[in-house]
Each structure stands twice: as structure tokens, then as C-alpha cells.
N, C-alpha and C positions, 0 to 999 in steps of 0.2 A: 580495349576500354580506355586506357590512358590517352590514346591518340584522339579520343573524342573530347578530351579536356582542353581547356585553353592553357596557354603558357603560364599565366598567373596561377591557375589551379595546380598545375604540375609543380611549380616552384613552392607553393604552399605545402603540398604533400611532402615534397623533398625536405623542406625545413622542419616539418613535424616529425618525420622519421629521424632526421639528424638530432633533433632535440631529445627524443626518446632514447636514441643510441648513446648520446652524451650522458644522460641521466643514469642509464644502466651502468656505463663505465665508471662513473663517479661513485655510485653505490658500491660497486665491487672494490674500488680503491679504498673507500672509507672503512671497509671491513678489514683490510690488511694493514693499514697504517693510520696514524693519527694525523688529522689535518693540521698544518702549521698555523700559528697565530699570525693573522694579518690585521693590522690596525684598520678598523672600520669606523668612519665618522658616525654612522647611525648607531652602532652598538655602543660606542664609547659615550655618546650623548645620553642615551637611555640608561646605561649602566650608572652614570653619574647620579641621575635622579634616584635610581634604586638604592644606591649606597647612602645617599643623603636621607632618604626616607627611613632606612634601617637604623642609621646612626643616631638620628634625632628623635626616633620614635614617633614619627608623624606619618600622615597619609599621603599617598600619591593620587592625584586627581587626573582622570583620563576622559577626554572628550572624543567620542567616536564619530562625530559628524551628524549631519541631518539629511543626507541624500542617499537612500538605498532604493526605496520604492515610492517616495513622495511624488515625484514627477514622472520619471521613467526608470526602469530597473538599470542600475549601474553597479557592476560588480566591484569597481574601485571603492565604492562606498562601504564595503565590508572589510577593507584592508586593516582597519583597526582591531578587528576581532582576533586575528592571529597574534597581534601584538599584546592584546589584553590577556590572552591565554598564556603567553610566555611570561608576562609580568606576574600573573597570578602564581605561577609555579615558583617564582622567586620571592614572593612577598605574602604568601598565604597566611603565615602565622606572625606577621608583624604586629606591633602594638595597635596600629590603626590599619584595617584592611583597605585594599584598593577600592576606590570609589569611581564609578564610571557613569557618564551621562550620554544619552542618545537623543537625537531629534527626529527619529523615525520609528514608527510603531514596530515594524518588522525587525529593524535593527535592534531595538530595545529587547524584544523577545529572544533574539539570537544571543544577545549579550548576556541576558539572564541565564540562558541555558549553558553558556560557556562558564559562567561563574559557578553555577550549581554543579556542573560536571567536575570542575577543579576541586571543589570541596569534597565531593563524593569520592573522587579518585584518591584523595588524601585521607579517606576514612574519617572525615570531620564534617559530615552533613549537618550536624547540630549547630555548627557555626555559621551556616549559610543564612543570609537574610536577603529578601527581595530588594531592600533599600540600597544594597550595594551596587545595583545596576538600575538606574532610574531613567524613565522617559521624561525628559525635562521640557518638552515642547514639540509641537507638530509643525512648526514653521521655523525657518532659519532665525528670525528675530526672537521668537519666544525661546528657542533653544539657547541662543547666545545670552539672552537676558538672564535665564535661570543659571547658566554656567557662571556668568559674571558675578551674580549675587553670592555664589558659593565660594568664590576665590578668596575673599578676605578672611576666611576662617583661619585662626591662628594655628590650628593643628595640621595645616597643609604644608607639605614639604616641597611639592613641585607640581607643575601642570604639563600634561602631555596630550597633544592634539593629533589624532590620526583618523584619516577618512576624508570624505568629500565635504568641503565647507566653502562658503562664499566670503567675500571680503568683510562682511559684518562681524566676523570672528575677531577682527581687530579690537573690538570693544573688550573682549575677554583678555586678549594679550596686553592691552593697555592697562587693565586692572591688575594683571599680574606684575607689570612693571612698577606700578604705583606702590605695591606691597612687597616689592623685591622678592617675588616668587620666581624661582628658576623655571623656565619653560622650554619645551622642545616641541616643534611643530613638524609633523610628517604628513602634510596635507597633499592629497593626490590631485586636487583640482588646481589649475594654474592661477585662477583668481584668488583662491585661498592662500596659495604660496606667496603671492604678491603682498598680502597683508602681513605675512611673517617677516618680510624684509623691512617693513616700517617699524615693527616692534623690536624690542631688545630680547631676541630669542634665538635659540639654535634652530635654524631653518633647514630641514633636510629636503633634498631635491632629487629628482630622477630615481634611479634604482635604490638609493638610500631610503626612500620612503617605504619600500617593501622589504628591504634587507634586514631591518632592525629585528623583526620578529624571528626570522630564520637564524640569525646569529645568536640571539638570546636563548632560543629554544634548545639549540645544540642537538636536535634530532638529526640522525644520519640522513633521513629523507629530505629534510629541509636544507641541510648543508649541500647535499648532492644536487638538489634542484638549483641552488644559487650558482654552484660551480658549472652545471650544465648550461645555464644561461650565459655565463661568461664565454664558454667554448662556442656556443651558438652565435654569439655576437662576433667572435673572431671569424667563424666560418662565413657569416653574412658579409663582413667587411672584405674578406678575401674574394668572395664571389663578386661583389660590386667592383672591386679593383680589377679583377680578371675580365669582367664584362666591359668595363671602360676601355681596357687595353685592346680587346678584340673589336670593339666598336670603332676605335680610332684606326685600327689596322685594316678596317674594311672587311673583316671576317664575319661580322654580324650585320643584318639588314638594318 
């Protein structure tokens, strides 16, 4: 059956099996020993906003993006949900609860379910309010305008952007600069990341965009998944190097 598959299909299957194997190994290792602390730019940047929010008794504002199902389904648009969940676990009973904004109807519903689940798991369902996760607009411009209008509130401690966004988000980042509001952008789209470079913000890129949630959550499955990704990247790099050597040696067609 495998012989009927193309070389690319066989490589994809092999990489998938390797990924599952690395994940299983790391889960077993985490059960026997505590993972060492490794400084992570993503974790440290978000941790700073969390501490700032707790110490000053202010709220943390989270923008979850505006692209999950508006144009075409893009799983990267949901990257902010896992970060929102991790933040909620750490700030559920702060003076001001976490406030999140979505620019996509489906994303807003999922975000509200995450918030409701966090309060329910903490046996504090009575503290849940639908206003903690708002649909702020169904287009990129409407979403950004609503988020920008909310930034000048004096009770805000910081702004965190996570998910798919386009360069118009620069308006929100510029407003944060004008009010000296610390901001972290973990935007998965390249055009949105470009806006982060212009603004005075901590701009996470590459794997750091997705690492922050796993590092903050500290669940064994999340940490094992991140470690498995590292091992898989090493395996892919070694495979590419070996393939290049075999190609130059004339051993591969």
C-alpha cells in the first residue's frame, strides 16, 4: 500500500509518526522529572503584562483578531484562544477581569465559551459576564476601530494581540503608544507582524507566536507538544542535510 504513495506522501507519514513518537517520549519524561526553566521571549513578555495587571489592579485587554471564518477558514486565527485560556487561569480573580475582543462571529462565540468554562471550572460561574468577551466588529476596520476606542480607558494595564490581523491593527498599536500602554503582539499573519515592527511594542514572531500559551499554561501535554516540535525540527534539519549530502554524492537521482 505504501508503494502506491508518492515520495512526498511517504515523507509526510514518516514525519507524522516521528512527531507522535517525540510527543509520547516527552510526555513520559515529564512524568519522571521537572522540566528545566528556559527563558522564553514569548512567556516573559506576556508574564510582564500579567504581573503589571495584578500589581496595579487593572485589566488586561486581549485582541483575538478578525479572521477565522470571515473569508475562509484559517486555523491560525484561533491561536489567541489558547492564550486567552492560559491568561484566564492566572487572572480570574483580579480586581478587573480579562477583557477580550473578537472581529469574527465564530471566534467570538468560541472565546465566550472559553471564558465561561474558565469561571465554571473555578466554581465561580456567578462572576461570568458575556461582556468579558465581545464581538467588536465583523470587518477588520470595524474591529480595529472598536478596539482602538477601548484602549484609552485608564483602568487598562496592557494590550495583547493574538491571532490573524492585517496592517490596519497599527491604529490600535499607535493608540496604545500615545497612552503609554504596554503592548505585546503575537500576530500569526505576516502583514500584521509588519505593523508590530512600526509600533513601540514587543513583537513576537515565528514559534514564539504559539509558544506563549503553552509556556503559561504549564500543562504537561502542552509542554510535551512544544518539546516534540523542537525534536521534530532537529530531525527535519538532519534529514535535509543528509539528503543534500547524498544528492551531491550522486547517490540520489
